[in-house]
C-alpha positions, 0 to 999 in steps of 0.5 A, spaced: 481 783 446 486 777 444 494 777 444 493 777 436 488 782 435 492 786 439 499 784 436 495 786 430 494 793 433 501 794 435 504 792 428 499 797 425 501 804 429 508 802 428 506 802 421 503 808 421 508 811 426 514 809 421 510 812 414 508 819 419 516 819 420 518 818 413 513 822 411 516 828 415 523 826 413 520 827 406 518 834 406 524 836 410 528 833 405 524 839 400 524 844 406 530 848 404 527 849 396 520 851 399 522 856 403 527 860 398 521 859 393 517 863 398 522 867 399 523 869 393 515 870 392 513 874 397 519 877 399 518 876 406 522 871 410 517 870 415 511 870 411 516 864 407 516 860 413 509 861 414 507 859 407 512 853 408 509 851 414 501 851 411 505 846 406 507 842 411 500 842 414 497 840 407 502 835 406 501 832 413 493 832 411 495 829 405 496 821 403 503 823 402 505 816 401 501 817 394 504 823 391 508 820 385 512 827 385 513 830 391 517 835 388 512 837 383 506 837 388 509 841 393 512 847 388 505 847 386 502 847 394 508 854 395 507 857 389 498 856 390 500 859 397 504 865 395 499 867 391 493 868 395 498 871 400 502 876 394 494 879 392 492 881 399 499 884 400 498 888 394 494 891 398 496 892 405 503 895 401 498 900 397 498 904 405 506 902 408 509 907 411 515 910 406 518 905 402 517 897 402 524 894 402 524 886 402 526 883 409 534 882 409 536 874 409 543 874 411 548 870 407 555 871 409 560 865 411 558 862 418 550 864 417 545 859 415 544 859 408 536 859 407 536 861 400 540 855 396 546 856 392 548 863 391 555 860 387 554 865 380 551 871 377 544 869 376 544 866 383 545 872 387 541 876 382 535 872 383 535 874 391 539 881 391 534 887 394 534 890 387 530 885 384 525 883 389 524 890 389 523 891 382 519 884 382 514 889 386 510 891 380 509 884 377 502 881 378 501 875 382 501 871 376 507 874 372 512 873 379 510 867 380 511 865 372 518 869 373 521 865 380 520 858 377 522 860 370 529 864 372 530 862 379 529 854 379 530 853 372 523 850 371 520 849 363 514 852 361 511 846 362 512 845 369 511 852 371 504 852 368 502 846 372 504 849 379 501 856 377 494 853 374 496 856 367 496 853 360 503 854 357 502 858 353 500 863 357 506 861 361 510 863 356 506 870 355 507 872 363 514 871 363 516 875 357 511 881 360 514 880 366 521 880 364 520 887 359 518 890 366 523 888 370 527 890 364 531 884 362 535 881 360 540 887 365 545 883 370 546 887 375 552 884 378 556 887 371 563 887 375 567 881 379 565 879 387 572 882 390 571 888 386 565 889 388 566 887 395 572 892 394 568 898 392 563 897 397 568 897 403 570 904 401 563 906 400 563 904 408 569 907 410 567 914 406 561 914 409 563 912 417 569 918 416 564 923 413 569 923 408 564 927 402 570 927 396 571 919 397 563 919 397 563 924 391 567 919 387 563 913 388 556 915 388 552 915 380 550 921 378 543 918 379 543 913 386 537 913 389 537 911 396 531 908 400 530 906 407 524 903 411 523 903 417 515 901 417 513 907 421 516 904 427 523 907 427 526 914 424 526 913 417 527 917 410 519 916 408 521 918 400 527 916 396 532 920 396 535 921 388 542 924 385 548 924 388 547 931 392 541 930 396 544 922 397 550 925 400 547 930 404 542 924 407 548 919 409 552 924 411 546 927 415 545 919 419 552 919 420 552 925 424 546 923 429 548 923 436 545 916 436 550 913 431 556 914 436 553 908 440 552 904 434 557 899 431 557 897 424 559 889 422 561 888 415 558 882 412 553 879 407 545 879 405 541 876 399 549 875 395 550 882 396 556 886 400 552 889 406 553 892 413 550 890 419 548 896 424 548 894 431 545 897 437 547 894 444 549 888 440 542 887 437 540 887 429 537 894 429 538 895 421 542 892 414 545 897 409 546 894 402 549 897 397 547 896 389 554 897 384 554 898 378 558 900 373 563 901 379 559 906 382 554 906 387 548 906 384 543 904 390 542 904 397 537 900 400 537 900 408 531 896 412 530 898 419 523 896 420 524 891 427 519 885 424 523 886 417 529 884 421 527 879 426 529 873 421 537 876 420 537 877 427 535 870 428 541 867 424 545 872 428 543 868 434 
């Protein structure tokens, strides 16, 4: 090989390396938004990470330099990867042991912020465990349209392009999704400081076994869900009503193993939460839902597999 041809080869390789680096940097700039989208679509942080990695492989395999609108291209890829997963997830969740709850993601100060800005009521609600759980009643297409439209503010033309449907169909799916979810209805109807105080009083009463205090804070039709995934002890059915939830909470607090646990006040999915620690390791996340000054729902995630992402945030 001549010196001239060697120089051309080295130049070509340097150009290709530069293009690869630029392509990777372009994708990394979109990664937080793509994870945030996939998480809202799937309710699973671990699956969202897998989807984003799959999207990166497709981005790397494509002629990314020729993609005129990277954000729209990647949104479409991630949306379709999520739609495929949602179809199979529906079948898996039919045989799930006990109530299914989303994987919690920590959002308190000091934790990474993979869910994007949570500065407004709408932003916090879009990742709340309550809404993510409700979205399980939507079809995959309804969920995709709802997330893209409500959480990311895409126009129906953009949503239609990402999902692969007509714009009129996007409007229809969005309307149907809102009806099924009971929208418009804001679940965060008190300011953040007041809501935090209510949750703090709830945690204090639960830990101290303060029956009267809990009775004052629990709504008549409060519901408690506990997701152990069949791996740890948890209620197999939702516990409904103030009296039953009160007994359930007091029973949890009186278990012998509770003496070996510690509790820290934090935030998960934009809501005040209790982090349950065993020997310093995350063993559970408890998130109360507050409406009109009362606790109307209590969601406790205990399944080790669903705590892995949040545990990694604490590491």
